[in-house]
ROMAR-595348 format. One line per 2 residues: number of its first residue (from 0); for each residue x, y, z of N, C-alpha, C, O. Coordinates in steps of 0.1 Angstrom, whole numbers. Example, Ala and Ser with C-alpha at 12.3 -4.5 7.8 and 13.67 -1.06 7.14 Angstrom:
0> 132,-57,78,123,-45,78,132,-33,78,142,-33,85; 128,-22,71,137,-11,71,129,0,79,134,11,80 $
END
This chain:
0> 550,228,-293,547,221,-283,537,228,-272,540,239,-267; 527,222,-268,518,226,-255,521,225,-247,527,214,-245 $
2> 519,236,-235,524,233,-222,516,226,-214,504,226,-217; 519,218,-205,515,213,-196,499,221,-185,499,232,-179 $
4> 491,213,-186,481,226,-178,486,224,-162,491,215,-155; 483,237,-159,486,239,-146,475,231,-137,466,225,-143 $
6> 477,232,-125,466,223,-114,467,233,-103,477,237,-98; 453,237,-99,450,244,-89,438,240,-83,429,232,-88 $
8> 438,246,-71,423,244,-60,411,251,-68,399,248,-67; 415,260,-76,403,271,-83,392,262,-91,380,265,-90 $
10> 396,250,-99,388,242,-110,373,240,-103,370,244,-92; 366,232,-110,357,226,-106,362,214,-102,368,207,-110 $
12> 358,209,-87,358,195,-85,348,191,-82,341,197,-74; 346,177,-87,337,167,-89,334,161,-75,324,155,-75 $
14> 340,160,-63,342,157,-52,340,168,-43,342,165,-31; 337,181,-46,338,191,-37,319,190,-28,309,190,-35 $
16> 319,189,-18,307,188,-9,295,193,-17,285,186,-18; 295,206,-22,284,212,-30,279,201,-42,268,196,-44 $
18> 288,200,-48,288,188,-58,280,177,-57,269,174,-64; 286,171,-47,282,156,-40,266,158,-34,258,149,-35 $
20> 264,172,-27,251,172,-24,239,171,-32,229,166,-30; 243,178,-43,237,182,-53,233,167,-63,222,166,-69 $
22> 241,159,-63,239,147,-68,231,138,-60,222,131,-65; 235,138,-47,228,129,-37,214,134,-36,205,125,-35 $
24> 211,146,-36,195,152,-36,190,150,-47,179,147,-45; 194,149,-60,186,144,-71,185,131,-70,174,127,-74 $
26> 193,122,-66,191,108,-68,183,106,-57,175,96,-60; 179,109,-45,171,108,-37,158,111,-35,150,105,-28 $
28> 154,127,-44,143,131,-45,136,131,-59,124,133,-60; 146,126,-71,142,130,-82,144,113,-89,133,107,-90 $
30> 153,109,-92,159,94,-98,174,97,-102,182,105,-97; 175,85,-114,187,80,-116,193,94,-122,187,104,-125 $
32> 207,91,-124,218,100,-132,222,96,-143,221,84,-145; 226,105,-153,235,100,-164,248,104,-163,247,115,-160 $
34> 260,101,-163,271,101,-162,279,99,-174,280,88,-179; 286,113,-179,300,112,-189,311,112,-182,314,122,-175 $
36> 321,102,-185,334,100,-178,343,102,-188,346,93,-195; 346,114,-188,357,118,-198,373,116,-195,377,121,-185 $
38> 383,109,-201,393,105,-196,403,115,-200,403,118,-212; 411,120,-190,422,130,-191,433,124,-198,435,113,-194 $
40> 438,128,-205,446,129,-218,444,111,-223,454,105,-226; 432,106,-224,428,96,-227,428,91,-241,429,79,-244 $
42> 425,103,-252,426,98,-265,417,90,-270,419,82,-279; 403,93,-263,393,82,-266,378,92,-260,377,101,-252 $
44> 369,86,-267,352,93,-260,349,89,-247,354,79,-241; 341,97,-244,337,94,-229,331,83,-227,325,78,-237 $
46> 330,77,-215,322,67,-209,309,70,-203,307,76,-193; 301,66,-209,288,66,-204,282,60,-193,283,47,-195 $
48> 277,62,-181,273,56,-172,260,61,-167,257,72,-170; 252,53,-161,237,57,-152,240,50,-140,244,38,-139 $
50> 235,60,-128,232,55,-114,220,54,-107,215,65,-106; 215,48,-103,201,51,-92,207,52,-78,200,57,-69 $
52> 222,47,-73,227,47,-58,235,58,-57,241,61,-68; 238,67,-46,246,77,-46,258,66,-39,268,73,-38 $
54> 260,57,-35,270,50,-26,275,44,-40,287,44,-40; 269,40,-51,274,36,-62,283,41,-69,293,36,-73 $
56> 274,56,-69,278,66,-79,296,69,-71,307,67,-77; 295,72,-60,308,80,-52,316,64,-53,326,66,-59 $
58> 316,55,-51,323,45,-50,331,45,-67,343,44,-69; 320,46,-80,329,47,-91,339,58,-93,348,56,-101 $
60> 336,70,-85,344,81,-82,357,77,-80,366,81,-87; 358,69,-68,371,66,-62,377,56,-67,389,55,-66 $
62> 368,46,-73,380,35,-78,379,36,-95,390,31,-99; 373,41,-104,371,42,-115,376,50,-120,378,47,-132 $
64> 381,67,-118,382,73,-123,398,78,-121,406,73,-113; 401,88,-128,421,93,-124,418,101,-124,407,106,-128 $
66> 433,109,-117,433,125,-116,429,129,-130,433,124,-140; 420,141,-129,421,148,-138,408,147,-147,403,156,-153 $
68> 405,133,-146,390,132,-154,380,139,-152,378,141,-140; 371,144,-159,361,151,-160,350,144,-160,349,134,-167 $
70> 340,149,-153,328,138,-149,317,149,-152,319,160,-148; 307,146,-158,294,156,-160,280,146,-156,278,134,-158 $
72> 275,153,-152,262,148,-143,249,152,-149,248,164,-153; 240,143,-151,224,152,-158,217,142,-153,219,131,-147 $
74> 204,151,-156,193,140,-152,188,130,-161,185,133,-173; 186,116,-157,185,103,-170,171,102,-167,166,102,-156 $
76> 164,103,-177,167,101,-192,170,115,-201,176,115,-211; 163,125,-195,165,140,-197,180,144,-202,187,145,-192 $
78> 186,146,-211,195,154,-215,195,169,-217,205,176,-213; 184,172,-223,180,185,-223,179,193,-213,177,204,-216 $
80> 180,190,-202,183,199,-190,199,200,-189,208,194,-194; 198,210,-179,212,218,-176,218,204,-164,212,197,-156 $
82> 231,204,-168,237,192,-159,234,194,-143,231,206,-140; 236,185,-133,231,189,-124,245,192,-113,245,199,-103 $
84> 258,185,-120,270,186,-114,282,187,-126,278,183,-137; 291,190,-126,302,191,-136,318,194,-127,319,204,-120 $
86> 326,187,-129,340,186,-125,349,177,-127,347,165,-132; 361,183,-122,374,172,-123,375,163,-112,371,166,-101 $
88> 380,153,-114,387,142,-104,400,150,-99,409,155,-106; 400,151,-82,412,162,-80,422,152,-77,420,140,-73 $
90> 435,158,-78,445,149,-73,448,148,-58,440,153,-50; 458,142,-55,460,140,-38,461,151,-31,460,150,-18 $
92> 464,164,-37,465,175,-34,449,184,-31,448,193,-24; 441,179,-37,429,182,-40,429,194,-53,420,203,-55 $
94> 438,193,-60,439,201,-69,435,194,-87,437,183,-92; 428,205,-94,425,201,-106,431,207,-118,439,216,-116 $
96> 429,204,-129,439,207,-139,432,220,-148,422,219,-155; 439,231,-148,429,242,-159,433,237,-171,444,236,-176 $
98> 421,232,-177,421,224,-191,424,212,-193,422,203,-184; 428,210,-203,432,192,-204,424,189,-217,413,194,-221 $
100> 431,179,-222,428,169,-232,417,158,-228,419,149,-220; 407,161,-234,394,150,-233,393,144,-245,384,136,-247 $
END
């Protein structure tokens, strides 16, 4: 049996101000973003999304993700570039899981 992952403040947090600032700047200065939403312990493939507006992206994070979900953000349509941001959705204490099943 695998032990449950620990949750800590040390992991990548998609809601961290630096992550959100990078995403906002890209949307304002460059253009759309591609998002892969990995469902924590979801036993399914990630859900792809595209956003052109930061407020809509932020609303997605707040209403359509769950604690522990991973979110990868790339420039759209070029996936060959490095991600703009990566992180997990924190729980009510601001903690993200170390590892996890995606």
